[in-house]
N, C-alpha and C positions, 0 to 999 in steps of 0.2 A: 617708726610707725605707730602713730594714735591707735590704741584699740578700737576705737571709732572708725578707725577704716575700712573695718570689716564689716559695717551695717550697709548694705548697697542700698540706696535710693531711700534712707531714714535718715533725709537732716533735720528734721524737725525732732526725732525721738533721741536722735547725739545730742541733740542742742538742752532736752531736758535734763539727760542723764547726765549730761556733765557737768549742768548746774549741781544737778541734786549729790552729784560725787564730791565737789567742791564744797558743799555746805555739810555735805557729813564730814569730810578732812576737819576743816575748820571745827567741826562739833566735836573729833576725836582728840584735836589739839588743845580746845578750850580743856576736855577733862584731864586731861596730861598737865597741861599746866597751872590746873587747879584756878581758873580763873570764869569767868560768866559765859555761858554758851549766846550765841548769836541767837538773837531775839525772833528773827525772824528766817525760818529753812526752807527749803526745797527737800529737803533729804525725808524719809518717813520707813518705818519698820517693814511695810510689805507693799510689793508689788507686782501687779498684774499686766505679764507683755502677751494681748491679744493678736490677730491677725491670719490670713490663709497659708497655707501650708505652702512652704518654699519663701516665706516674707523674712524669716530670718529671727524667729522670737528667743530660740536659745541662744545665737549668736549675738543679740541687745542682752538677753540677760549675762551670760559669760561677760561679755566687755560691762557691764558695769559691775559685775563683781571684780573683776579685775582692777579697775576704778578707785573699788572701795580698798582694795588692798596695796594700793601704790603706794610706794616708801621714795621713789624718787626726789632727789633731792633739790631739782627744779619748782618741788610745791611751797617751797622758801619762800623763793624769789617767783612767786605768783604764777608760776606756771601750774597747768590744769593736770588733776592725778589722772591716771590713765596713759603713761607715757608708751607703752607697750614694751619697753625695755627693760626696766627693774625687773629684780628675783620678787618681789610682790606680782607684778603684771604675768610675768612668764609663767610661772609656777600655777597660777590662777586658770590662764588659758588653755594651759596643757591639763589641768585638773590635777594635780600634785598639791595644792597647797592646803597647808593643814588645815584651816580654818575656812578654806572652801568648800562644800558637800553638793556634788552634780550628782543629782539624780535621773534618770531615765530607765524606760523599762521596756522588754521588748518582750513581755508578757501581755496580756488582753485587759488587765486590772492592777493597779496597786492595791492591796489592801490592809486591814488593819495592822497587823504585826510593822510592815514595812515601815508604817507611816509613826506607830509610837516610839520605836527606834530614833526616826528624823528628829520629833519633839521633843526628845532626851538629850540628843544632840544638841537641839537650837537652847535648850538649858544652860549649856555649860560658855564659861567667858570664851575671847579669843587666846589659842595656846599661843600663838609669836604675831598673829596678823592685827589688825585694826577694825574688823567686825568677824564677825561669825557669820558667814553666809550661805545660806540653802539654797539651792536652783534646783527645780523642780519643773523638770521639763515636760512633761506629761500628765499637769495638774487635769485634765480632763478624762483620764482615767482611773481616778480617785472614787473606789465604791462609797454609798453613801455612807456607810461604818467610819470608812477612814477619812473622806470630808470631818464629819463629825470631830474626829480625834483632831484633826489640825484645826478646826478652829479655835479651839481655847488656845493652843501656840500663836495664834494668828490675834488673837483678842486681847492676851496679855503677853506679850511678849519680852523676852531678856532684853534687859536694856542696851548689850550691843550685838543683838542678831537681826540679820535680814532675812526677810522670805522673797525670794522671785520665784510666783507664779508666770509658765507658760499654757496656753490654751488655743485651740483656732478663735472663739470665740467668747465671750461674761458665759452663754448663757451656758456654756462646758461648767460652769463652775459653781457651785453652791450660793444660791444668793446672799446667805452670811460671812458666807466667806470672801465674795466680792464686792462688798459691802465696806470691809476693812481694807480692803490694797487699793493702793491709786492706780489708774487704768494705765496702758500706754498701748494704742495701736498702731502697727503697723504696715503697713499697703505694699502688695504687690510688688517688687524693684522690678522699672523698665529694663526690657530685653535690654536693651543696649549697654546699661549701668551693669549685669549680670554677664555680658560676654566681656566686657570690659576687667572686671576681675578675674575673669576664667582667666586672661591672658598674663595679667600684672602677677597676679599669686600662683596660678598654678602651671605657667610657662605653657601654656595650650597655644596652636597654630588659630591666630586668628579666622580664620574662616571655620575651625569646627568649631572652636566659642561660639562664633555667632549662629552656626547651625542647630546646637544644643540650646542655647538662650531659645530661641526662636522656636523650637520644638518643645521644648516645657513651659514658653509664657511666663517666663520670669522665678521658674523655682529653682531656685541655689542649689541645691543639694542634690537636685535631679539630673540637672543641666552637668554638674561634674560629672555624674558616673555616666551619661550619655555620652557624655565625649573623652572621657577615659577608658570605659569599658565595651571591647566591642562586643560581649555576647550581647549586653544591655541593648544595643543598637540593633542587631539583629532579632531581640527579642521583639523590640517595637517592631520592626518594618513587619515581623509575622500577623504582629496586633492589628497592624493599618489596612492589611488584606481580607481583615473578615468579612468587610462589608460585600466582599466582591464574589463571598461564598456561601450567601445563606439564599440562594436562590432556591431552593428545593427543600422543602423539611429534612431529608438527609443530609443538606449539607448544614443546615442549623444545627442539629444534632451532633456532625461530626467536629465543626466547628466550637461547639462549646465544651464538647469534650477535651479537645488538644489545649482549647485556654487554659479548662483546669489542670492539665496535665503538665502543665507550661509553667502555673503558675507552683505546682505541687513540687516540679523537678529543679526550679529557683530556689523553694524554702530547704528542699533538700541538700542542695549546694553549699546553702550559708549554713545550714545548721549544722554539718559533719564539721565542716573545720573546726567551729566551737566548741560541739557535745565531746569529741572526742579529747580534746585538750582537758574539759572541765572532769569529766569521766575520770581521765588517769589523774589530775591532780588530787580530785576529791581520795579517791585508792591511798596516793601515797601519805595524802593527811592521816587516814585510818591505818596506817601501817599494813597495808598489805604486804601479804610475802611475798616471795621473788617469783613464783609461779604464779600468783594471782589471788591466793587464795586469801578471802575475807574474814578479818576478827570478827570474835562472837559480839551480836551486838550491833552490828552496824547494817543489816538490813533495809533497817530504818531510813536511815539516811540515805543509801544507795536509790530506794523506791522515790524518796521526796526529789530528788535528782532527775530520775526517769521522768516524774510525772511535770515537774518543771520544763524539761527540756521538750516532751511532748505539747505542754501548753504553747511553748514559743517558736515550734513550727507550728502549729495553727495559724498563731498571729502574724508569725514571717509569711506565710500562703496566702494571706487576707490580704495582707500587706503589696504581694507581690500582683494579683488579683486585682486590685484596686487600682494601681498603677496602670496595668492595662486596660480596667475601664475611663479612667481618666483620658488618658492616648486616644480613647477610640472616642468620646467626646467632643475633645478637640477635631478630632476627624471632620465628625458632621458638623462642628460649628464650624469650619473651612465650608464644607458644604453649601451652609445656609447665609455664609458670606458671598459667593458666586451667586447664589440663587436672587439677595438680594438685591447686587451690583453694588454692594459696601466698600468703601476702601481701606477696611482694614486688613493689618498684612497678614498674610497667610502661615500658617505656624507649620505647615505639612507640604511647602512648597517641593521638595522632592518626588510628591506624591501629586501635581500638579493636575497630569491628564489625567488621572482617573477619580478625583476632584472634579474636574471639568464633565466627565461622562456620567457619574451621579447627579450633578447637579440639571443636567438637562435631563436626565430620564426621570425627574420625579419633582414634586411640588417642595417649596418652604414649608407647609403643612406637615406634612408628610416626614420631613425632616426632624421638623420641632418633637413630633410625635417619638421616633428614633432615637434623640437625646432625651426625653423623659425617658422612655425605657428604659435606657440606659440609668438615668436617677434613680428608678425605681428598682433597678436590681442592684444597683450600691447601698438602698434602705434595707433591702431583703436579708442581702448579706451584714449589714448592720445588724441587724433583728438576729440573728444566727439562723435564719434560713438554708438549708444545705446547697452548699455552693454548686453543683452540675445541675440540680433544678434553677435553681436563680436566673446562671447563665443560659439554660436551655430554654426558658420563660423570656429572656430579653432577645438571644437570637432570632425566636420566634416572631416577636414584634417587629425587630428591625428587616424582617422579612416582609411583613404584613404594610410596615409605612404608617 
């Protein structure tokens, strides 16, 4: 299966990347054979993948990285790089290729130290592959200092190094960096295409896949989690009941607290699985004794790990809360569609009776104000407003309409 098959609903982007991979292959072959390189090439040293959440930015970047490292013998016969079966493709896709560095963060930002390490790696020649590829999945989380560090590497790249940056939009990346990258914009995949790939690739039942794809409106990652995780479906169902619980001030405050508590519990469950293993691995690496006594001089290292885990829990809690707010936005979007008599397919068909009741009991203007209140809450959380205060303000606005 070619690496491009995972790019759901992105035919134009797949064509552009496949053409660039062919030119990149020809360029490396020319260097190896000491022949003149192709005069015109669609390949460049830095790419910026943008698109809404769930569009498959990182999937596209990984697929391109795999195509650049493809060593299939079919290439010599005119085959397109990116077969998906050779060692270069396989190891690139699963993240074990020696010359493909995939960078993602579970923290709130990427700092200068981490970026400098990447820049040093980018100056090396490929060890075993055809290119040195750096995939930065969260380029929008670079601090200003980290962005300035990255700029120099993107501006003056090593001969066979390729930077693949991913961000929601070009505005999330420094102008000086994005001006030196080739831009590829991905779109939200169609619901039917997402459901189809869940069935084909993940073996999910068609009915469950269709419901998950419809509920997440084409977000591939969230659709997969919703289709495979019963607790995720239960949390989403609880969120969709919130509009019915804001009839009075007490209900608003209680609903806000429960929303925060659910996000915190979700973050705690995810963190515990990783934190315990990280702590034990570090203790073993530092030579902790049988009874758990740490050697002298290691307190600072342990404190650094604890601080990192705390920042990760904060980030995970915010992400969980943001997903709940996205689901809530989709709920009111369905209410608005019913009020306006739109033919747009509903995302929350399982709650159609509740949607119709709310649509009859309010006006489109009130629904729009409620959607704006949710957007304001998300913006407040992004500005580090205390989560409980932001959510309480939102639930009060939902009650007021």
